[in-house]
ZAMARGU-4260 file (C-alpha; in steps of 0.2 Angstrom, whole numbers, plus 5000, padded with zeros to 4 digits):
<rodrens>
0) 5519/5465/5492 | 5513/5481/5501 | 5509/5497/5492 | 5521/5511/5497 | 5527/5527/5489
5) 5534/5524/5472 | 5530/5505/5473 | 5517/5493/5468 | 5522/5475/5471 | 5540/5474/5467
10) 5538/5487/5453 | 5545/5505/5456 | 5538/5521/5448 | 5550/5535/5444 | 5543/5552/5439
15) 5556/5566/5435 | 5550/5583/5431 | 5563/5595/5424 | 5562/5613/5417 | 5567/5615/5399
20) 5578/5629/5393 | 5567/5640/5382 | 5579/5641/5367 | 5582/5623/5368 | 5563/5617/5367
25) 5563/5614/5348 | 5579/5604/5349 | 5572/5594/5363 | 5555/5591/5353 | 5566/5585/5338
30) 5576/5574/5349 | 5561/5565/5357 | 5552/5564/5340 | 5567/5556/5332 | 5570/5543/5346
35) 5567/5525/5338 | 5550/5518/5343 | 5554/5499/5341 | 5564/5496/5350 | 5564/5511/5361
40) 5581/5516/5368 | 5574/5513/5385 | 5572/5495/5381 | 5590/5493/5383 | 5587/5495/5401
45) 5581/5477/5404 | 5571/5481/5420 | 5560/5494/5411 | 5542/5489/5411 | 5535/5505/5404
50) 5543/5522/5400 | 5538/5539/5392 | 5544/5556/5389 | 5532/5570/5388 | 5534/5589/5386
55) 5522/5598/5397 | 5520/5616/5390 | 5509/5623/5404 | 5496/5618/5416 | 5478/5617/5410
60) 5467/5629/5419 | 5448/5627/5421 | 5434/5636/5430 | 5434/5623/5445 | 5452/5629/5451
65) 5452/5643/5464 | 5466/5652/5454 | 5475/5649/5438 | 5492/5642/5439 | 5506/5642/5426
70) 5523/5634/5424 | 5537/5646/5422 | 5543/5637/5407 | 5539/5620/5398 | 5544/5605/5408
75) 5550/5588/5403 | 5541/5573/5411 | 5550/5557/5412 | 5540/5542/5419 | 5546/5524/5420
80) 5541/5509/5430 | 5554/5495/5432 | 5560/5480/5442 | 5573/5484/5455 | 5580/5499/5465
85) 5580/5517/5460 | 5599/5517/5463 | 5602/5503/5451 | 5590/5509/5438 | 5598/5526/5437
90) 5615/5519/5436 | 5609/5508/5421 | 5601/5523/5413 | 5616/5535/5415 | 5627/5521/5408
95) 5616/5513/5394 | 5608/5529/5388 | 5622/5541/5389 | 5621/5548/5372 | 5602/5550/5373
100) 5602/5557/5390 | 5614/5571/5385 | 5603/5576/5370 | 5587/5575/5381 | 5592/5582/5399
105) 5606/5593/5391 | 5591/5604/5386 | 5585/5606/5404 | 5589/5619/5417 | 5601/5615/5430
110) 5606/5599/5421 | 5625/5595/5422 | 5635/5598/5407 | 5638/5586/5400 | 5622/5577/5406
115) 5630/5561/5411 | 5636/5549/5424 | 5634/5552/5443 | 5630/5571/5440 | 5615/5566/5429
120) 5610/5553/5442 | 5610/5566/5456 | 5600/5579/5445 | 5587/5566/5441 | 5585/5561/5459
125) 5584/5580/5464 | 5570/5582/5451 | 5561/5566/5456 | 5542/5568/5461 | 5536/5555/5473
130) 5523/5544/5465 | 5510/5541/5478 | 5498/5530/5467 | 5501/5520/5452 | 5495/5504/5444
135) 5505/5490/5438 | 5497/5477/5427 | 5508/5463/5434 | 5514/5470/5451 | 5521/5452/5456
140) 5529/5447/5440 | 5546/5454/5434 | 5549/5461/5417 | 5558/5445/5411 | 5543/5435/5416
145) 5530/5446/5407 | 5541/5446/5392 | 5543/5428/5392 | 5524/5426/5393 | 5521/5438/5379
150) 5534/5428/5368 | 5525/5411/5372 | 5508/5419/5368 | 5515/5425/5351 | 5522/5408/5348
155) 5506/5400/5352 | 5496/5411/5341 | 5508/5408/5326 | 5506/5389/5328 | 5487/5391/5329
160) 5487/5401/5313 | 5499/5389/5304 | 5489/5374/5311 | 5473/5379/5303 | 5468/5365/5291
165) 5481/5353/5297 | 5476/5335/5300 | 5476/5331/5319 | 5492/5321/5318 | 5501/5334/5308
170) 5495/5347/5321 | 5501/5336/5335 | 5518/5334/5327 | 5519/5353/5324 | 5515/5356/5342
175) 5528/5345/5349 | 5541/5352/5338 | 5536/5370/5343 | 5535/5366/5362 | 5547/5352/5365
180) 5546/5344/5383
</rodrens>
Protein backbone atom coordinates (compact mmCIF):
# COMPACT_ATOMS: atom_id res chain seq x y z
CA UNK A 1 0.00 0.00 0.00
CA UNK A 2 1.21 3.54 -0.63
CA UNK A 3 2.71 5.74 2.06
CA UNK A 4 0.57 8.77 2.91
CA UNK A 5 0.23 11.02 5.92
CA UNK A 6 -0.49 9.01 9.05
CA UNK A 7 -0.31 5.67 7.23
CA UNK A 8 2.20 2.97 6.35
CA UNK A 9 0.66 0.01 4.58
CA UNK A 10 -2.69 -0.38 6.26
CA UNK A 11 -1.41 0.84 9.66
CA UNK A 12 -2.52 4.28 10.88
CA UNK A 13 -0.38 6.43 13.18
CA UNK A 14 -2.20 8.67 15.64
CA UNK A 15 -0.28 11.38 17.47
CA UNK A 16 -2.16 13.61 19.95
CA UNK A 17 -0.44 16.45 21.82
CA UNK A 18 -2.47 18.05 24.64
CA UNK A 19 -1.46 20.70 27.21
CA UNK A 20 -1.58 19.57 30.84
CA UNK A 21 -3.20 21.74 33.51
CA UNK A 22 -0.32 22.77 35.80
CA UNK A 23 -1.93 21.79 39.10
CA UNK A 24 -3.00 18.39 37.69
CA UNK A 25 0.46 17.33 36.48
CA UNK A 26 1.24 15.19 39.55
CA UNK A 27 -2.16 13.53 39.31
CA UNK A 28 -1.55 12.73 35.64
CA UNK A 29 1.94 11.38 36.40
CA UNK A 30 0.50 9.12 39.11
CA UNK A 31 -2.32 7.94 36.84
CA UNK A 32 0.11 7.01 34.06
CA UNK A 33 2.55 5.36 36.48
CA UNK A 34 -0.26 3.22 37.89
CA UNK A 35 -1.65 1.99 34.57
CA UNK A 36 -1.25 -1.77 34.32
CA UNK A 37 1.68 -2.77 32.09
CA UNK A 38 0.68 -6.33 31.18
CA UNK A 39 -1.83 -6.18 29.79
CA UNK A 40 -1.98 -2.49 29.02
CA UNK A 41 -5.49 -0.99 29.04
CA UNK A 42 -4.87 -0.01 25.41
CA UNK A 43 -4.63 -3.73 24.60
CA UNK A 44 -8.43 -3.80 25.04
CA UNK A 45 -8.49 -2.01 21.69
CA UNK A 46 -7.79 -5.06 19.54
CA UNK A 47 -6.60 -3.00 16.60
CA UNK A 48 -3.68 -1.45 18.55
CA UNK A 49 -0.23 -2.48 17.37
CA UNK A 50 1.65 -0.04 19.59
CA UNK A 51 0.68 2.78 21.97
CA UNK A 52 2.35 5.01 24.52
CA UNK A 53 1.72 8.00 26.77
CA UNK A 54 4.57 10.43 27.43
CA UNK A 55 4.62 13.64 29.44
CA UNK A 56 6.75 16.23 27.64
CA UNK A 57 7.86 18.81 30.23
CA UNK A 58 9.46 21.18 27.70
CA UNK A 59 11.48 21.26 24.51
CA UNK A 60 15.16 20.44 24.70
CA UNK A 61 17.25 23.38 23.57
CA UNK A 62 20.73 23.14 22.13
CA UNK A 63 23.25 25.45 20.53
CA UNK A 64 22.29 24.44 16.98
CA UNK A 65 18.86 26.09 17.29
CA UNK A 66 18.53 29.65 16.03
CA UNK A 67 16.46 30.56 19.11
CA UNK A 68 15.36 28.64 22.18
CA UNK A 69 11.75 27.49 22.27
CA UNK A 70 9.65 26.57 25.28
CA UNK A 71 6.30 24.97 25.80
CA UNK A 72 3.85 27.10 27.78
CA UNK A 73 3.10 24.07 29.99
CA UNK A 74 3.89 20.36 30.07
CA UNK A 75 2.12 18.40 27.32
CA UNK A 76 0.76 14.89 27.16
CA UNK A 77 1.78 12.97 24.06
CA UNK A 78 -0.36 9.99 23.09
CA UNK A 79 0.93 7.95 20.18
CA UNK A 80 -0.63 4.81 18.73
CA UNK A 81 -0.43 2.73 15.58
CA UNK A 82 -3.42 0.60 14.72
CA UNK A 83 -5.38 -1.24 12.05
CA UNK A 84 -8.41 0.48 10.62
CA UNK A 85 -9.72 4.01 10.48
CA UNK A 86 -9.13 6.91 12.83
CA UNK A 87 -12.88 7.32 13.33
CA UNK A 88 -13.37 3.69 14.34
CA UNK A 89 -10.31 3.63 16.59
CA UNK A 90 -11.33 6.79 18.46
CA UNK A 91 -14.86 5.43 18.89
CA UNK A 92 -13.39 2.26 20.42
CA UNK A 93 -10.96 4.23 22.60
CA UNK A 94 -13.72 6.47 23.97
CA UNK A 95 -15.95 3.46 24.69
CA UNK A 96 -13.44 0.85 25.92
CA UNK A 97 -11.10 3.17 27.85
CA UNK A 98 -13.74 5.51 29.28
CA UNK A 99 -12.50 5.33 32.89
CA UNK A 100 -8.82 5.68 31.98
CA UNK A 101 -9.53 8.45 29.44
CA UNK A 102 -11.33 10.50 32.10
CA UNK A 103 -8.38 10.16 34.47
CA UNK A 104 -5.82 10.95 31.76
CA UNK A 105 -7.32 13.63 29.50
CA UNK A 106 -9.34 15.06 32.37
CA UNK A 107 -5.99 16.56 33.46
CA UNK A 108 -5.55 18.40 30.15
CA UNK A 109 -6.50 21.95 29.16
CA UNK A 110 -9.57 22.22 27.00
CA UNK A 111 -10.64 18.62 27.53
CA UNK A 112 -14.37 18.11 27.92
CA UNK A 113 -15.57 17.48 31.46
CA UNK A 114 -16.20 14.66 31.76
CA UNK A 115 -13.56 13.56 29.25
CA UNK A 116 -15.61 10.94 27.46
CA UNK A 117 -17.70 10.03 24.45
CA UNK A 118 -18.06 12.12 21.32
CA UNK A 119 -16.76 15.25 23.06
CA UNK A 120 -13.49 13.47 23.94
CA UNK A 121 -13.24 12.11 20.39
CA UNK A 122 -13.59 15.65 19.00
CA UNK A 123 -10.97 16.92 21.49
CA UNK A 124 -8.48 14.22 20.47
CA UNK A 125 -9.06 14.93 16.77
CA UNK A 126 -8.61 18.66 17.39
CA UNK A 127 -5.26 18.01 19.10
CA UNK A 128 -4.01 15.48 16.57
CA UNK A 129 -0.67 16.20 14.92
CA UNK A 130 -0.19 14.82 11.43
CA UNK A 131 2.37 12.03 11.36
CA UNK A 132 4.34 12.55 8.17
CA UNK A 133 6.69 9.62 8.60
CA UNK A 134 6.57 6.52 10.74
CA UNK A 135 7.70 2.95 10.40
CA UNK A 136 5.63 -0.14 10.91
CA UNK A 137 7.49 -3.41 11.40
CA UNK A 138 4.73 -5.26 9.54
CA UNK A 139 2.88 -2.68 7.41
CA UNK A 140 1.01 -5.31 5.42
CA UNK A 141 0.01 -7.58 8.33
CA UNK A 142 -2.85 -6.71 10.64
CA UNK A 143 -2.53 -6.90 14.41
CA UNK A 144 -4.41 -10.21 14.57
CA UNK A 145 -1.98 -11.82 12.10
CA UNK A 146 1.08 -10.58 14.01
CA UNK A 147 -0.42 -11.72 17.33
CA UNK A 148 -1.16 -15.17 15.89
CA UNK A 149 2.40 -15.45 14.51
CA UNK A 150 3.88 -14.51 17.90
CA UNK A 151 1.67 -17.08 19.60
CA UNK A 152 2.78 -19.77 17.12
CA UNK A 153 6.41 -18.78 17.73
CA UNK A 154 5.95 -19.14 21.51
CA UNK A 155 4.24 -22.49 21.02
CA UNK A 156 7.11 -23.70 18.80
CA UNK A 157 9.76 -22.57 21.29
CA UNK A 158 7.93 -24.28 24.16
CA UNK A 159 7.83 -27.53 22.17
CA UNK A 160 11.54 -27.24 21.32
CA UNK A 161 12.38 -26.81 25.00
CA UNK A 162 10.11 -29.69 26.08
CA UNK A 163 11.46 -31.85 23.25
CA UNK A 164 15.09 -31.71 24.28
CA UNK A 165 16.20 -35.22 25.09
CA UNK A 166 13.05 -36.85 23.62
CA UNK A 167 13.48 -39.85 21.37
CA UNK A 168 12.66 -39.08 17.71
CA UNK A 169 9.32 -40.92 17.75
CA UNK A 170 8.33 -39.27 21.05
CA UNK A 171 9.22 -35.84 19.59
CA UNK A 172 7.22 -36.60 16.44
CA UNK A 173 4.19 -37.54 18.55
CA UNK A 174 4.54 -34.39 20.68
CA UNK A 175 4.76 -32.31 17.49
CA UNK A 176 1.64 -33.87 16.02
CA UNK A 177 -0.27 -33.30 19.25
CA UNK A 178 0.92 -29.70 19.50
CA UNK A 179 0.28 -28.90 15.83
CA UNK A 180 -2.57 -31.09 14.60
CA UNK A 181 -3.25 -30.98 10.88
